[in-house]
C-alpha positions in Angstrom: 0.0 0.0 0.0 1.4 3.4 -1.0 1.5 6.3 1.4 -1.3 8.1 -0.4 -3.5 4.9 -0.3 -2.7 4.5 3.4 -3.6 8.1 4.2 -6.9 7.8 2.2 -7.8 4.6 4.0 -7.0 6.1 7.4 -9.1 9.2 6.5 -12.1 7.1 5.5 -11.9 4.8 8.5 -11.5 7.6 10.9 -15.0 8.9 9.9 -16.7 5.6 10.9 -18.5 5.6 14.3 -20.0 2.5 15.9 -22.8 2.2 18.5 -25.9 0.3 19.5 -29.0 0.9 17.4 -31.4 3.3 19.0 -35.2 3.5 18.4 -34.7 6.5 16.2 -32.5 4.4 13.9 -35.1 1.7 13.1 -36.7 3.4 10.0 -33.2 3.8 8.5 -32.3 0.2 9.3 -35.5 -1.0 7.8 -34.7 1.0 4.7 -31.4 -0.8 4.4 -33.0 -4.1 5.1 -35.5 -3.7 2.3 -32.7 -2.7 -0.1 -30.6 -5.8 0.8 -33.1 -8.6 0.8 -36.0 -9.9 -1.3 -39.5 -9.0 -0.1 -40.0 -12.6 1.2 -36.9 -12.5 3.4 -37.0 -8.9 4.6 -37.5 -8.6 8.3 -40.5 -6.4 9.3 -40.0 -3.1 11.0 -41.7 -4.6 14.1 -39.1 -7.4 14.1 -36.3 -4.9 14.0 -38.0 -3.0 16.8 -38.3 -6.2 18.8 -34.6 -7.0 18.5 -33.7 -3.4 19.4 -35.8 -3.6 22.5 -34.9 -7.1 23.7 -31.4 -7.7 22.3 -30.0 -4.2 22.3 -26.3 -5.1 22.9 -26.4 -7.3 19.8 -27.9 -4.7 17.4 -25.1 -2.3 16.3 -24.7 0.1 13.5 -22.0 2.1 11.7 -22.3 5.8 10.9 -20.2 7.7 8.4 -19.3 11.3 9.2 -19.5 13.1 5.9 -16.5 15.0 4.7 -16.6 18.7 4.0 -15.6 18.1 0.4 -18.9 16.7 -0.9 -19.0 12.9 -0.6 -17.7 11.6 -3.9 -14.2 10.8 -2.5 -15.7 8.7 0.3 -17.2 6.3 -2.1 -14.0 5.4 -3.8 -12.5 2.0 -3.2 -10.2 2.0 -0.2 -7.6 -0.7 0.5 -7.6 -1.5 4.2 -4.7 -2.4 6.4 -4.5 -3.4 10.1 -3.0 0.0 11.1 -6.0 1.8 9.7 -8.4 -0.5 11.5 -6.6 0.4 14.7 -8.1 3.8 14.4 -11.5 2.4 15.2 -11.0 2.6 19.0 -13.9 1.3 21.0 -13.7 4.0 23.7 -14.3 6.6 20.9 -17.1 4.7 19.3 -19.0 4.1 22.5 -18.8 7.9 23.1 -21.0 8.7 20.1 -24.4 7.7 21.4 -25.5 11.3 20.6 -24.6 10.8 16.9 -27.7 10.2 14.9 -28.4 9.5 11.2 -28.4 12.9 9.5 -27.0 14.7 6.5 -23.8 15.0 8.4 -23.7 11.5 9.9 -25.1 8.8 7.6 -26.1 5.4 9.0 -24.6 3.1 6.3 -24.8 -0.4 7.9 -25.8 -2.6 10.8 -25.4 -6.0 12.2 -28.1 -7.7 14.4 -28.2 -10.9 16.3 -30.1 -12.7 19.1 -29.1 -15.2 21.7 -30.4 -18.7 21.5 -29.9 -22.0 23.3 -30.0 -24.4 20.4 -30.5 -24.5 16.7 -34.2 -24.2 16.2 -35.9 -24.1 12.7 -38.0 -21.1 11.8 -39.9 -20.1 8.7 -37.6 -17.3 7.7 -34.5 -17.6 5.5 -31.7 -15.0 5.4 -28.0 -14.8 4.8 -25.7 -11.8 5.3 -25.5 -9.2 2.6 -22.4 -7.1 2.7 -19.0 -6.7 1.1 -19.4 -9.7 -1.2 -17.5 -10.1 -4.5 -20.6 -11.8 -6.1 -22.5 -9.9 -8.8 -24.8 -7.2 -7.5 -28.0 -9.1 -8.2 -26.6 -12.2 -6.5 -25.3 -10.5 -3.4 -28.8 -9.5 -2.2 -30.7 -12.5 -3.7 -32.4 -14.8 -1.2 -34.0 -18.1 -2.2 -37.1 -17.5 -4.2 -39.0 -19.9 -1.9 -39.2 -19.6 1.8 -36.9 -22.1 3.3 -36.3 -23.3 6.9 -33.9 -21.1 8.8 -32.0 -22.9 11.5 -31.7 -20.2 14.1 -34.4 -18.8 16.3 -35.0 -15.1 16.0 -36.7 -15.0 19.4 -34.1 -13.6 21.8 -33.3 -15.9 24.7 -31.4 -13.8 27.2 -29.4 -16.7 28.7 -28.7 -18.5 25.4 -25.2 -19.7 25.0 -25.1 -19.0 21.3 -25.3 -15.6 19.5 -26.9 -16.0 16.1 -26.1 -13.2 13.7 -29.1 -12.7 11.4 -28.0 -9.8 9.2 -24.9 -7.9 8.3 -26.0 -5.1 5.9 -24.0 -2.3 4.3 -25.4 0.3 2.0 -24.7 -0.5 -1.6 -22.5 2.5 -2.3 -20.2 1.6 0.6 -19.8 -2.1 -0.1 -16.3 -3.5 -0.9 -14.7 -0.7 1.0 -14.1 -2.7 4.1 -17.0 -1.3 6.1 -18.5 -4.7 6.8 -15.2 -6.0 8.0 -14.7 -3.0 10.3 -18.3 -3.4 11.5 -17.8 -7.1 12.2 -14.6 -6.5 14.1 -16.3 -3.9 16.3 -19.2 -6.2 16.9 -16.9 -9.1 18.0 -15.0 -6.7 20.3 -18.3 -5.5 21.8 -19.3 -9.1 22.6 -15.9 -9.8 24.2 -16.4 -6.7 26.4 -19.9 -7.9 27.2 -18.6 -11.2 28.4 -15.9 -9.5 30.4 -18.4 -7.3 32.2 -20.4 -10.4 33.1 -17.3 -11.9 34.6 -16.8 -8.7 36.7 -20.5 -8.8 37.7 -20.2 -12.4 38.7 -17.2 -11.7 40.9 -19.0 -8.9 42.6 -22.0 -11.1 43.3 -20.0 -13.9 44.7 -18.0 -11.4 46.8 -21.3 -10.1 48.2 -22.8 -13.6 48.4 -25.6 -12.7 46.0 -27.4 -15.3 43.8 -26.3 -15.3 40.2 -28.9 -14.2 37.6 -29.8 -16.3 34.5 -28.9 -13.2 32.3 -25.3 -13.5 33.7 -24.7 -16.4 31.3 -21.8 -15.6 29.0 -22.0 -16.0 25.2 -19.9 -19.0 24.2 -20.1 -19.0 20.4 -21.2 -16.7 17.6 -22.9 -18.5 14.7 -24.2 -17.4 11.3 -24.9 -18.7 7.8 -22.8 -17.5 4.8 -22.8 -17.8 1.1 -19.5 -19.1 -0.4 -18.8 -15.7 -1.9 -18.8 -14.1 1.6 -16.8 -16.7 3.6 -13.6 -14.6 3.2 -15.3 -11.8 5.1 -15.5 -13.9 8.2 -12.3 -15.9 8.2 -10.0 -13.0 9.2 -12.3 -12.4 12.3 -11.6 -15.9 13.6 -14.7 -17.7 12.2 -14.4 -21.4 11.2 -16.5 -23.5 8.9 -18.7 -25.7 11.1 -21.2 -27.3 8.7 -22.7 -27.1 5.3 -26.4 -26.4 5.3 -28.7 -27.4 2.4 -31.9 -25.4 2.0 -33.0 -26.2 -1.5 -30.6 -23.9 -3.4 -26.9 -23.4 -3.2 -25.3 -24.7 -0.1 -24.7 -22.3 2.8 -21.8 -22.5 5.2 -22.4 -22.3 8.9 -19.6 -20.2 10.3 -18.8 -20.2 14.0 -16.4 -18.4 16.4 -15.7 -18.9 20.0 -16.1 -15.9 22.2 -13.6 -15.0 24.9 -13.7 -12.2 27.4 -11.8 -9.0 26.7 -9.1 -8.6 29.3 -10.4 -5.0 29.8 -13.4 -3.1 28.6 -11.0 -0.3 27.8 -8.1 -2.1 26.1 -8.1 -3.0 22.4 -8.6 -6.5 21.2 -6.3 -7.9 18.5 -8.2 -10.5 16.4 -6.2 -13.6 15.4 -5.5 -14.3 11.7 -7.0 -17.8 11.5 -7.1 -20.1 8.5 -10.2 -22.3 7.5 -10.3 -25.9 8.3 -8.7 -28.1 5.5 
């Protein structure tokens, strides 16, 4: 990467802000949802509202602070490196709860998930839609027929799995690394979530208080991916777990163990893992 490319990458990434989705964000998230999925697979606005209300820590979004130069430059392809991603410090992102979708701060993507105990079929079918190298019409295409979806979308607060249902990035910002940065931020937030539960458990035992069911940590993140999107998840520590047949092309169940962040204020370095042979 040349020095000019590195500076451009750093400039773009420094304008990304991450936080949990707020009620005021739901209309915008629903707009992105409708643009990413077919009508049969699009989650309703009430479903998004339900997840925002009951599974708030697991519904996060990314906002882009518009530059003063107009906006065309921010849509050019940017080559990412790990140094640029280091700019996305969690302490800064968590301090932007007051930043809303506006002409100056555009909500360009989100990731949502719910906790579950076991794999439980539902009537909905969805795969992630972000930063794929597949043709445009294929990247957002869901099976024409409704197929069984293996993860429950009903949030179970003490579930040991966290099922990611959607990773959506606005079309104009796909293939710029936004989805990868959003996924890394999401994983880091889950590790901090587990660490805070550890601290809460220690305090309860110290004060001889009974543990709560909601104190159960998340053990594993799971999701379904098309083959064209697997490379988005491998650098984040995901492994192939199984191949799922749902009437069309095979989908790959990706999974990742979740550890506790050593500190809620210290950065987490994600390992560069390779897929199973």
